[in-house]
C-alpha positions as CSV (number, residue, x, y, z in Angstrom):
1,M,9.5,-9.4,-1.7
2,A,11.3,-12.6,-2.9
3,E,12.6,-16.0,-2.0
4,A,12.7,-17.7,1.4
5,Q,16.4,-16.9,1.7
6,P,18.1,-14.4,-0.6
7,Q,20.4,-16.2,-3.0
8,G,23.8,-15.4,-4.6
9,T,24.8,-11.8,-5.2
10,G,21.3,-10.6,-4.5
11,G,21.3,-12.1,-1.0
12,R,24.6,-10.5,-0.1
13,S,23.7,-7.1,-1.4
14,A,20.4,-7.3,0.4
15,Q,21.9,-6.4,3.7
16,L,21.1,-2.9,5.0
17,A,24.4,-2.0,6.6
18,H,23.2,1.1,8.4
19,T,20.2,-0.8,10.1
20,G,21.1,-4.5,10.0
21,L,17.8,-5.0,8.2
22,R,17.6,-7.2,5.1
23,H,16.1,-6.1,1.8
24,G,13.6,-8.4,0.1
25,W,12.3,-8.7,-3.5
26,T,8.9,-7.7,-4.9
27,T,6.4,-10.1,-6.3
28,G,7.2,-8.5,-9.7
29,A,10.9,-9.5,-9.3
30,C,9.9,-13.0,-8.3
31,A,7.5,-13.4,-11.2
32,T,10.3,-12.1,-13.6
33,A,12.8,-14.7,-12.3
34,A,10.2,-17.5,-12.5
35,G,9.2,-16.4,-16.1
36,T,12.8,-16.2,-17.2
37,A,13.6,-19.7,-15.9
38,A,10.4,-21.1,-17.5
39,Y,11.0,-19.6,-20.9
40,T,14.6,-20.7,-20.9
41,A,13.5,-24.3,-20.2
42,L,10.8,-24.1,-22.9
43,L,13.5,-23.2,-25.5
44,T,16.4,-25.3,-24.2
45,G,14.9,-28.1,-22.1
46,D,16.9,-27.0,-19.0
47,F,15.9,-24.7,-16.1
48,P,18.6,-22.3,-14.9
49,D,18.9,-22.6,-11.2
50,P,19.6,-20.2,-9.7
51,V,18.2,-17.7,-12.2
52,T,19.6,-14.2,-12.3
53,I,17.7,-11.2,-13.4
54,T,18.5,-7.5,-13.8
55,L,16.3,-5.0,-11.9
56,P,15.4,-1.5,-13.1
57,K,18.3,0.1,-11.2
58,G,20.8,-2.4,-12.3
59,Q,21.0,-4.9,-9.4
60,T,21.4,-8.6,-10.4
61,P,19.8,-10.8,-7.7
62,A,19.8,-14.6,-8.2
63,F,16.7,-16.7,-7.3
64,A,16.7,-20.3,-6.4
65,L,13.9,-22.3,-8.0
66,A,11.4,-23.9,-5.6
67,K,9.6,-25.9,-8.3
68,E,10.0,-26.6,-12.0
69,E,8.0,-28.6,-14.6
70,L,8.4,-29.2,-18.3
71,A,5.1,-30.6,-19.6
72,D,2.9,-31.2,-22.7
73,G,5.8,-32.6,-24.6
74,G,8.0,-29.6,-23.9
75,R,5.3,-27.1,-25.0
76,R,4.7,-25.7,-21.5
77,A,7.1,-24.9,-18.8
78,M,6.5,-23.8,-15.2
79,A,9.0,-22.4,-12.7
80,A,8.4,-21.0,-9.2
81,V,10.3,-19.1,-6.5
82,V,9.4,-18.4,-2.9
83,K,9.0,-14.7,-2.1
84,D,11.2,-13.3,0.6
85,A,10.2,-9.9,1.9
86,G,13.5,-9.6,3.8
87,D,12.9,-8.1,7.2
88,D,9.7,-6.2,6.1
89,P,6.5,-7.4,7.7
90,D,4.8,-8.3,4.4
91,V,1.8,-10.5,4.2
92,T,3.1,-12.1,1.0
93,H,6.4,-13.2,2.6
94,G,6.9,-16.9,1.9
95,A,4.3,-17.0,-0.9
96,L,5.1,-19.3,-3.9
97,I,5.1,-17.3,-7.1
98,R,4.7,-19.4,-10.3
99,A,5.2,-18.5,-13.9
100,T,3.9,-20.9,-16.6
101,V,5.0,-20.1,-20.2
102,R,3.5,-21.5,-23.4
103,E,4.4,-20.7,-27.0
104,L,1.9,-18.7,-29.1
105,P,1.6,-18.1,-32.8
106,A,4.0,-15.7,-34.5
107,G,3.1,-12.1,-34.0
108,S,1.2,-12.7,-30.7
109,G,3.8,-10.9,-28.5
110,V,3.7,-11.5,-24.8
111,V,0.2,-12.2,-23.4
112,F,-0.3,-12.1,-19.6
113,R,-2.8,-14.3,-17.8
114,A,-3.9,-14.3,-14.2
115,G,-3.5,-17.8,-12.8
116,P,-4.9,-19.1,-9.5
117,G,-4.2,-16.6,-6.7
118,V,-3.6,-13.6,-8.9
119,G,-6.4,-11.0,-9.1
120,T,-8.3,-9.5,-11.9
121,V,-9.1,-5.8,-12.2
122,T,-12.8,-5.1,-12.0
123,R,-13.0,-1.4,-11.4
124,P,-11.6,1.6,-13.3
125,G,-9.1,3.9,-11.7
126,L,-6.1,1.6,-11.6
127,P,-3.1,1.6,-14.0
128,L,-4.6,-1.4,-15.8
129,D,-7.8,-1.8,-17.8
130,V,-10.9,-3.5,-16.3
131,G,-10.6,-7.2,-17.1
132,E,-6.8,-7.3,-17.1
133,P,-4.8,-9.5,-14.7
134,A,-3.5,-7.6,-11.8
135,I,0.1,-7.6,-13.0
136,N,1.3,-4.0,-12.8
137,P,2.9,-2.1,-15.7
138,V,6.5,-2.2,-14.4
139,P,6.5,-6.0,-13.6
140,R,5.0,-6.5,-17.1
141,Q,7.8,-4.5,-18.7
142,L,10.4,-6.3,-16.6
143,I,9.1,-9.7,-17.6
144,T,8.7,-8.8,-21.2
145,G,12.3,-7.5,-21.4
146,H,13.7,-10.6,-19.8
147,L,11.7,-12.9,-22.1
148,A,13.0,-10.9,-25.1
149,E,16.6,-11.5,-23.9
150,V,15.9,-15.2,-23.5
151,A,14.4,-15.4,-27.0
152,A,17.4,-13.6,-28.5
153,R,19.9,-15.9,-26.7
154,H,18.2,-19.2,-27.6
155,G,16.6,-18.6,-30.9
156,G,13.0,-18.1,-29.8
157,R,10.3,-15.8,-31.3
158,G,9.2,-14.2,-28.0
159,D,5.6,-14.9,-28.7
160,V,4.4,-16.5,-25.5
161,E,1.6,-16.6,-22.9
162,V,2.8,-16.0,-19.4
163,E,0.5,-17.1,-16.6
164,I,1.4,-15.8,-13.2
165,S,-0.1,-17.5,-10.1
166,V,0.4,-17.4,-6.4
167,D,-0.3,-20.4,-4.2
168,H,-3.0,-19.4,-1.6
169,G,-3.0,-15.9,-3.2
170,E,-6.8,-15.5,-2.9
171,E,-6.7,-16.1,0.8
172,I,-3.7,-13.9,1.3
173,A,-5.3,-11.1,-0.7
174,R,-8.1,-10.8,1.9
175,S,-5.5,-9.2,4.2
176,T,-4.7,-6.5,1.5
177,W,-6.5,-3.6,-0.1
178,N,-7.3,-5.6,-3.2
179,P,-10.9,-6.4,-2.5
180,R,-11.7,-2.7,-1.8
181,L,-9.8,-1.6,-4.9
182,G,-11.8,-4.0,-7.0
183,I,-9.0,-6.5,-7.6
184,L,-10.8,-9.8,-7.2
185,G,-9.6,-13.4,-7.0
186,G,-6.1,-12.9,-5.6
187,L,-3.0,-10.7,-5.2
188,S,-1.4,-8.1,-7.4
189,I,2.0,-8.5,-8.9
190,L,3.7,-5.4,-7.8
191,G,7.0,-3.5,-7.7
192,T,8.7,-0.5,-9.4
193,T,12.3,-1.2,-8.4
194,G,12.1,-4.9,-7.7
195,I,13.4,-4.3,-4.1
196,V,11.5,-4.2,-0.9
197,V,13.0,-1.8,1.7
198,P,12.1,-2.9,5.2
199,Y,9.5,-0.7,6.9
200,S,9.6,1.8,4.0
201,C,5.8,1.9,4.1
202,S,5.8,2.5,0.3
203,A,3.3,-0.3,-0.4
204,W,0.8,1.2,2.1
205,I,1.2,4.7,0.6
206,D,0.8,3.3,-2.9
207,S,-2.4,1.6,-1.8
208,I,-3.7,5.0,-0.4
209,R,-3.0,6.5,-3.8
210,R,-4.8,3.7,-5.7
211,G,-7.7,4.0,-3.3
212,V,-8.1,7.7,-4.2
213,D,-7.8,6.8,-7.9
214,V,-10.5,4.1,-7.7
215,A,-12.9,6.4,-5.7
216,R,-12.5,9.2,-8.3
217,A,-13.0,6.8,-11.2
218,A,-16.2,5.6,-9.5
219,G,-17.4,9.1,-9.3
220,R,-17.1,9.4,-5.5
221,R,-17.2,13.0,-4.5
222,H,-16.7,12.4,-0.8
223,V,-14.0,10.1,0.7
224,A,-12.8,9.4,4.2
225,G,-9.2,8.9,5.4
226,C,-9.5,6.7,8.5
227,T,-6.8,5.5,10.9
228,G,-8.3,2.1,11.4
229,S,-11.4,-0.2,11.2
230,T,-13.2,1.5,14.1
231,S,-12.9,4.9,12.6
232,E,-14.1,3.5,9.2
233,K,-17.3,2.3,10.9
234,V,-17.8,5.8,12.4
235,A,-17.2,7.5,9.0
236,V,-19.8,5.2,7.4
237,A,-22.3,5.8,10.2
238,L,-21.9,9.5,9.9
239,H,-21.8,10.0,6.2
240,H,-23.2,6.7,4.7
241,L,-20.1,6.3,2.5
242,P,-19.7,3.2,0.2
243,D,-16.8,0.9,0.7
244,D,-14.8,2.3,-2.2
245,A,-14.9,5.8,-0.7
246,L,-13.0,4.6,2.4
247,L,-9.2,5.1,2.5
248,D,-7.2,3.0,5.0
249,M,-5.0,5.9,6.0
250,G,-3.4,4.3,9.0
251,D,-0.7,6.7,10.2
252,F,-0.1,8.3,6.8
253,A,-2.2,11.5,7.0
254,G,0.3,13.3,4.9
255,A,0.1,10.7,2.1
256,V,-3.6,11.2,1.8
257,L,-3.5,15.0,1.9
258,K,-0.6,15.3,-0.6
259,Y,-2.2,12.9,-3.1
260,V,-5.7,14.5,-2.7
261,R,-4.0,17.9,-3.3
262,R,-2.9,16.7,-6.7
263,H,-6.0,14.6,-7.4
264,P,-8.9,16.5,-5.6
265,V,-12.2,15.2,-4.5
266,D,-15.0,17.5,-3.4
267,R,-14.9,16.5,0.3
268,L,-12.4,14.7,2.5
269,T,-13.4,13.5,6.0
270,I,-10.5,12.6,8.3
271,C,-11.6,10.2,11.1
272,G,-9.4,8.7,13.7
273,G,-8.4,8.4,17.3
274,F,-8.2,11.6,19.4
275,A,-4.5,11.1,20.2
276,K,-3.4,10.4,16.6
277,L,-5.4,13.4,15.3
278,S,-3.9,15.6,18.0
279,K,-0.6,15.0,16.3
280,L,-2.0,16.1,13.0
281,A,-3.4,19.2,14.7
282,A,0.2,19.9,16.0
283,G,1.6,19.7,12.4
284,H,2.7,16.1,12.2
285,L,1.8,14.3,8.9
286,D,3.1,10.9,10.0
287,L,1.1,9.8,13.0
288,H,3.1,6.7,14.0
289,S,4.1,6.5,17.6
290,A,7.8,5.9,16.6
291,R,7.8,9.1,14.6
292,S,5.6,11.6,16.4
293,Q,4.3,11.9,19.9
294,V,1.3,13.4,21.6
295,D,2.3,16.9,22.6
296,K,0.5,17.6,25.9
297,A,1.9,21.1,26.1
298,F,0.2,21.8,22.7
299,L,-3.1,20.3,24.1
300,A,-2.8,22.5,27.1
301,E,-2.5,25.5,24.9
302,L,-5.6,24.5,23.0
303,A,-7.4,24.0,26.3
304,R,-6.4,27.5,27.3
305,H,-7.9,28.9,24.1
306,G,-11.0,27.0,24.9
307,G,-11.3,28.7,28.3
308,A,-9.3,26.4,30.6
309,E,-7.9,27.9,33.7
310,E,-4.3,27.7,34.6
311,A,-4.7,24.7,37.0
312,L,-6.5,22.7,34.3
313,S,-3.9,23.7,31.7
314,S,-1.1,22.5,34.0
315,A,-3.0,19.2,34.6
316,V,-3.3,18.7,30.9
317,T,0.4,19.3,30.5
318,E,1.2,16.7,33.1
319,A,-1.4,14.1,31.9
320,N,-0.2,10.6,31.4
321,T,-1.9,10.2,28.0
322,G,-3.8,12.2,25.4
323,L,-7.0,10.4,26.5
324,A,-6.4,11.4,30.1
325,A,-6.0,15.1,28.9
326,L,-9.3,14.7,27.0
327,Q,-11.1,13.4,30.1
328,L,-9.7,16.2,32.3
329,C,-11.1,18.8,29.9
330,A,-14.4,17.0,29.5
331,A,-14.9,17.0,33.2
332,A,-14.4,20.8,33.3
333,G,-16.6,21.4,30.3
334,I,-13.8,22.3,27.9
335,P,-14.4,20.8,24.4
336,L,-10.8,19.7,23.8
337,G,-11.9,17.1,21.3
338,D,-13.6,19.7,19.1
339,L,-10.6,22.0,19.5
340,V,-8.3,19.3,18.2
341,A,-10.7,18.5,15.3
342,V,-10.9,22.1,14.2
343,T,-7.1,22.6,14.5
344,A,-6.4,19.3,12.6
345,R,-8.8,20.4,9.9
346,D,-7.0,23.7,9.5
347,E,-3.7,21.9,9.4
348,A,-5.1,19.6,6.7
349,L,-6.3,22.7,4.7
350,S,-2.8,24.2,4.9
351,V,-1.3,21.0,3.4
352,L,-3.9,21.0,0.7
353,R,-2.6,24.5,-0.3
354,G,-5.9,25.8,-1.8
355,A,-6.9,22.6,-3.6
356,P,-10.7,22.6,-4.1
357,V,-11.4,20.2,-1.3
358,T,-13.7,20.7,1.7
359,V,-12.4,19.0,4.8
360,D,-13.9,18.0,8.1
361,V,-12.3,16.0,11.0
362,V,-13.9,13.5,13.4
363,C,-12.1,12.4,16.6
364,I,-13.1,9.2,18.4
365,D,-12.1,7.4,21.5
366,R,-11.0,3.7,21.7
367,A,-14.6,2.6,21.9
368,G,-15.5,4.4,18.7
369,L,-17.5,7.2,20.4
370,V,-17.2,10.6,18.8
371,V,-15.3,12.9,21.1
372,G,-14.7,15.8,18.7
373,R,-15.8,17.2,15.4
374,S,-15.1,20.1,13.2
375,E,-17.4,21.8,10.7
376,A,-16.6,21.1,7.0
377,L,-14.5,23.9,5.6
378,G,-13.1,24.5,2.1
379,P,-10.3,26.8,0.8
380,G,-11.0,30.5,1.1
381,V,-13.9,30.1,3.4
């Protein structure tokens, strides 16, 4: 997550030799670069361009400035960079990240403010207190460390207000988890390494974890991991769950189960498409089509356990899709959807390893109709 085109040493090192995909820079790295440039200008009158920063693992990318401004008689400086997510499909790619720095009285330290397009935390359960700007702890540490270096180099005290803003950030944030997590008014400034690895899915998995944290902090005893918006609607209709009890699981069933294993809730409903949940039933924790496939031989075995004769079992094995297999069984009175739901529930319980969580599974078709359900079951039952 960083500039429009990677610059300097950072750009060259951003190539992934084994895949041909390009790394990007996080919003936290961009905010650090912008803040470093702005504070340097505040103390010296000149903006370094490009500005080089050091990331937590030692990389030293250089960022070109997209905008710069020294105002209020030299008492306020603003610098901005354009975020480049590399080859990762990130909604914040191309966003303009600004840092505005002002001197504060001696002893103030570094004070962070949310400017336009950066959200504010409104619910407990996140790694920031309610009312704080959504600038995560690691980016705060990175920015604070770089400002201290600038102060030491140019004779400053290091007592400054840093306002981070993102052009059109409030609009972009509507495509993220922020509203559901209670981060209102814009985006979060994120990143633990400063680097975005294309298609690493780390941001999605981190959002799942924060979703569990927020639900637990809100006292939610029942949450639902859903594969998409249709399954969310089904989970709400079945269980009357509030918005902050819904986890946008996507394909990452394993991420939900492993985090809930360490941070239990009383009940977990897993709701999703029949084909995806048949993969969970078969033992796959990543349900993406590129990383797991519907195993029709496995479905045929389930159908046999449900009373299917050999001819039907063979037809299921040869079915074109998981949905076709489901339809074949439905026509013969074999509850394949329920069998998948029960087996997926049992697989989920095995991943939970005895954590005090009761689990049920709901399978739906593409129209959102329930085609299979399990009973809720907990450990040792």
